[in-house]
C-alpha positions, 0 to 999 in steps of 0.5 A, spaced: 479 371 082 484 367 086 487 373 091 479 376 092 480 376 100 472 379 101 466 378 098 460 382 099 453 379 094 446 382 096 440 384 092 441 379 086 434 377 086 435 374 079 440 368 082 437 362 083 444 358 084 451 359 085 454 353 082 461 350 079 462 357 076 463 360 083 469 356 083 472 355 077 475 362 076 478 362 083 483 356 083 490 357 085 495 353 080 501 351 085 503 346 079 501 342 074 501 335 077 496 332 081 500 331 087 498 337 091 490 339 092 487 344 087 485 350 092 479 353 091 477 361 093 485 361 097 485 367 099 477 369 101 477 371 108 470 374 109 464 372 105 457 375 105 450 373 101 445 378 103 438 380 101 438 374 095 430 373 095 431 367 089 437 364 091 435 356 091 442 353 092 449 354 094 453 348 090 459 344 094 465 345 089 467 338 085 474 337 082 474 329 079 482 328 077 485 331 084 484 332 090 482 340 093 481 344 098 475 349 098 475 356 103 482 354 106 482 361 110 475 363 109 473 365 117 467 370 117 461 369 113 454 371 114 447 368 110 442 374 111 435 374 108 435 369 103 429 366 104 429 360 099 436 357 101 435 349 102 442 347 099 449 349 101 456 347 102 459 344 108 466 345 108 468 351 112 475 348 115 477 355 118 471 358 119 470 363 126 465 367 125 458 365 122 451 370 122 445 366 120 439 370 119 432 370 116 433 363 112 426 359 110 429 352 111 434 355 117 434 349 122 435 344 116 440 348 113 444 350 119 445 343 122 448 341 114 452 347 114 456 346 121 456 339 122 463 339 119 466 346 123 469 345 128 474 352 129 467 357 131 468 362 136 462 367 134 455 364 132 449 369 131 442 366 129 437 370 127 429 369 125 431 362 122 424 359 120 423 352 122 428 352 128 426 349 134 433 348 138 439 349 136 441 342 132 446 337 136 451 337 132 453 344 134 455 341 141 455 334 142 457 331 136 463 337 135 468 337 141 471 343 138 465 347 138 467 347 146 471 354 144 465 358 142 466 364 145 459 368 143 452 366 142 447 370 139 439 367 139 434 372 136 427 371 134 427 364 134 420 364 135 419 356 134 424 354 139 421 349 144 420 350 151 427 348 154 434 349 150 440 345 152 446 348 153 452 342 152 459 343 151 461 351 152 466 350 156 469 357 153 463 360 152 463 367 155 457 371 151 451 368 151 445 373 148 437 371 148 432 376 145 425 375 143 424 367 143 417 368 145 416 360 146 422 358 151 421 357 157 427 355 160 435 355 159 439 349 162 445 347 164 448 340 164 451 338 171 459 338 170 464 343 171 466 343 164 459 347 162 458 355 162 464 356 167 467 361 162 461 366 162 461 373 163 456 376 159 449 373 160 443 377 157 435 375 155 430 380 153 424 379 150 423 371 153 415 372 154 414 365 156 421 365 160 420 362 167 427 358 169 434 358 168 437 353 171 444 350 172 442 343 174 448 342 179 449 346 185 456 343 186 458 346 180 462 352 181 458 358 179 460 362 172 465 369 173 459 373 171 460 380 171 454 383 166 447 379 168 441 383 164 435 380 164 427 385 161 421 384 159 422 377 161 414 377 165 413 369 167 420 369 170 419 367 177 426 364 179 433 364 178 439 358 180 441 359 187 449 359 184 447 367 180 445 370 186 
């Protein structure tokens, strides 16, 4: 299927593994020599894995006799309600939008999947078990993730009391909802952090008491939309948001 542009797999409860056969029919052979990399899934732009209750592993492609490029144009991916999934590939050189929802081993899987991603502009995280905080690799170890434009975090009930947001100089929209253990959101010192933020929504974070940019010397973000509701313990906003 070398010309496949969109793949949607849903409700396939009998599938436990996505392995070598997933890639074997997707190669684009430019020539018979080993000089050019072998492209696997060369046209695939959109991928959805959803409601696959038995899927536990999605292994990476392996080619022994030549170089390869996997998912060279994949831009959007949704993984939703695959509760057993704990092995995934991590080569997504063009990925722009990732929706990551209802994953049983979510914290480990998310960190590994994203440790080589440098092109994300939209990230949605929802109801991810074992997620205590956003993996550092998303921000600190990959400077290109400063181009992230939208970040949504929902139903992460195991989130730690404080979430530090670093390196998101292009972030325009931040939505945090139903993170019942989250008590504060802090922004590090420095003009490069969240200075593009235009829309901030915080809802159903019952433990949240503060939202705190850490330096009054930083310019305030150019907020156009601010919505806060059902945060019953909220007692203060940072002065430079008011």
